[in-house]
Every structure is written in structure tokens, then in C-alpha cells.
Backbone bond lengths (Angstrom), bond angles and torsions (degrees), N, CA, C in turn:
res aa  C-N    CA-C-N  psi(-1)  N-CA   C-N-CA  omega(-1)  CA-C   N-CA-C  phi
1 V - - - 1.449 - - 1.523 108.14 -
2 E 1.293 116.12 129.46 1.457 120.03 177.73 1.522 109.85 -85.21
3 L 1.315 115.75 139.91 1.460 121.20 178.67 1.523 109.98 -82.63
4 P 1.329 116.82 148.79 1.464 119.74 173.87 1.529 109.87 -62.14
5 P 1.321 116.93 157.91 1.467 119.72 178.83 1.534 111.54 -57.29
6 H 1.308 117.07 143.73 1.470 124.68 177.12 1.529 113.18 66.94
7 K 1.332 118.19 21.74 1.470 122.30 177.33 1.520 108.96 -119.84
8 K 1.340 116.95 152.37 1.455 119.94 175.83 1.523 109.64 -131.65
9 A 1.313 116.03 151.44 1.461 121.76 -179.59 1.527 109.96 -80.11
10 I 1.327 115.90 150.65 1.463 121.95 177.31 1.522 107.98 -94.82
11 S 1.308 117.31 134.58 1.466 121.37 175.94 1.525 109.17 -71.39
12 V 1.327 115.41 152.65 1.467 121.18 178.62 1.521 109.40 -130.58
13 K 1.325 115.67 164.49 1.463 120.19 173.07 1.521 108.87 -147.07
14 W 1.334 115.71 154.02 1.455 122.15 176.63 1.523 109.42 -88.76
15 V 1.332 116.17 139.24 1.463 122.34 175.10 1.529 106.53 -119.40
16 F 1.324 116.71 123.22 1.462 122.46 -177.99 1.523 109.92 -112.81
17 K 1.339 115.41 143.34 1.457 120.75 179.06 1.526 108.82 -143.32
18 V 1.315 116.21 142.28 1.463 122.24 177.54 1.520 107.75 -110.49
19 K 1.336 116.70 123.16 1.460 121.49 177.66 1.526 108.38 -94.35
20 K 1.337 116.20 134.16 1.462 121.45 -179.85 1.522 109.77 -123.91
21 N 1.343 116.24 153.29 1.460 120.01 175.61 1.527 109.28 -85.67
22 Q 1.328 116.82 -172.73 1.466 121.01 -176.86 1.524 113.04 -64.26
23 D 1.340 116.49 -25.69 1.468 121.01 179.88 1.525 112.28 -84.48
24 G 1.307 117.53 -3.62 1.459 121.36 -178.54 1.515 113.79 87.18
25 K 1.341 116.45 4.80 1.463 121.00 179.40 1.534 109.07 -79.14
26 I 1.331 116.14 136.98 1.466 120.65 179.96 1.522 109.44 -67.40
27 V 1.333 115.68 126.16 1.455 122.22 -178.88 1.524 110.74 -105.28
28 K 1.319 116.49 -37.57 1.459 119.73 -173.27 1.523 110.30 -155.04
29 H 1.324 115.44 144.31 1.462 122.02 171.21 1.522 106.78 -105.98
30 K 1.324 116.89 130.69 1.460 120.81 -179.52 1.525 109.11 -120.42
31 A 1.325 115.65 145.36 1.464 120.73 177.49 1.516 108.46 -143.55
32 R 1.322 115.46 145.14 1.458 119.66 175.05 1.520 108.76 -146.76
33 L 1.304 114.83 151.18 1.456 122.23 179.34 1.518 107.39 -104.42
34 V 1.323 116.88 122.07 1.463 120.63 -177.00 1.522 110.55 -120.27
35 A 1.322 114.85 145.16 1.462 120.92 177.63 1.521 109.65 -84.00
36 K 1.302 116.36 143.69 1.465 121.65 176.74 1.529 107.94 -87.46
37 G 1.319 115.07 70.93 1.456 121.54 -176.16 1.508 114.80 -62.83
38 F 1.325 117.68 -19.29 1.464 120.29 -179.63 1.526 111.79 -65.75
39 L 1.333 117.47 -12.20 1.467 120.77 178.60 1.528 112.02 -82.86
40 Q 1.336 116.79 -8.79 1.461 120.78 -178.47 1.520 110.97 -88.67
41 Q 1.335 114.76 156.63 1.457 121.13 176.36 1.524 108.63 -121.03
42 E 1.331 116.00 125.49 1.459 121.11 -178.97 1.523 110.31 -59.28
43 G 1.327 115.08 136.33 1.455 120.89 179.49 1.519 113.39 86.49
44 I 1.338 116.92 -20.29 1.465 120.61 177.77 1.527 109.79 -104.89
45 D 1.326 116.67 -53.86 1.459 121.56 -177.85 1.529 113.00 -94.05
46 Y 1.314 117.26 -19.73 1.465 119.82 179.89 1.522 110.15 -157.71
47 T 1.326 114.47 158.24 1.463 120.45 174.10 1.524 110.46 -125.76
48 E 1.348 117.20 -16.62 1.461 122.01 179.27 1.525 109.03 -128.75
49 V 1.337 116.40 159.01 1.460 122.01 178.25 1.521 108.41 -114.06
50 Y 1.345 116.48 135.05 1.456 121.91 179.75 1.522 108.02 -148.11
51 A 1.320 118.42 134.27 1.464 122.01 -178.73 1.529 110.40 -125.37
52 P 1.336 117.99 89.76 1.464 119.83 178.57 1.531 110.82 -72.37
53 I 1.324 116.44 136.93 1.460 121.68 -179.66 1.527 107.59 -130.98
54 A 1.319 116.95 135.26 1.466 121.34 176.73 1.520 108.41 -129.77
55 R 1.312 115.97 139.87 1.461 121.06 175.49 1.522 108.33 -104.77
56 M 1.329 115.83 147.91 1.461 120.07 -179.79 1.526 111.40 -59.04
57 E 1.324 117.99 -31.89 1.457 121.10 -179.44 1.528 111.75 -63.76
58 T 1.328 116.92 -27.87 1.465 120.21 -177.25 1.521 112.88 -90.73
59 I 1.324 116.55 -12.02 1.475 119.82 -177.85 1.499 110.93 -88.71
């Protein structure tokens, strides 16, 4: 996908977490994709803040 003129893409990274029960047994593996928003500059890269969230149950 080509970006519009004068726009730049935000880098992202995966965050992984392992959920365990009281016995230390692995119950669930969780993963989420997060934007590296700290690379943006207010007024240059954005003027509004928005945080879309989706759950696997809704997809």
C-alpha cells in the first residue's frame, strides 16, 4: 500500500505473554500487535488520539 504524500508509516512490534494457573501450568498464550507511537510527534504526525481494540471473540 502506498502512503499519501507527506505521511509516514508507524512501526509496530509483537508483544507475547504466557498465562499460567496457580500450579505454574501454561493455560493460555496471548499475543498483541502494538504501534510504536513514541516515534510520532504531536501536530506533525497526528492531531487526534484513537486506540482501536479488537477481541478474537468478535472477529
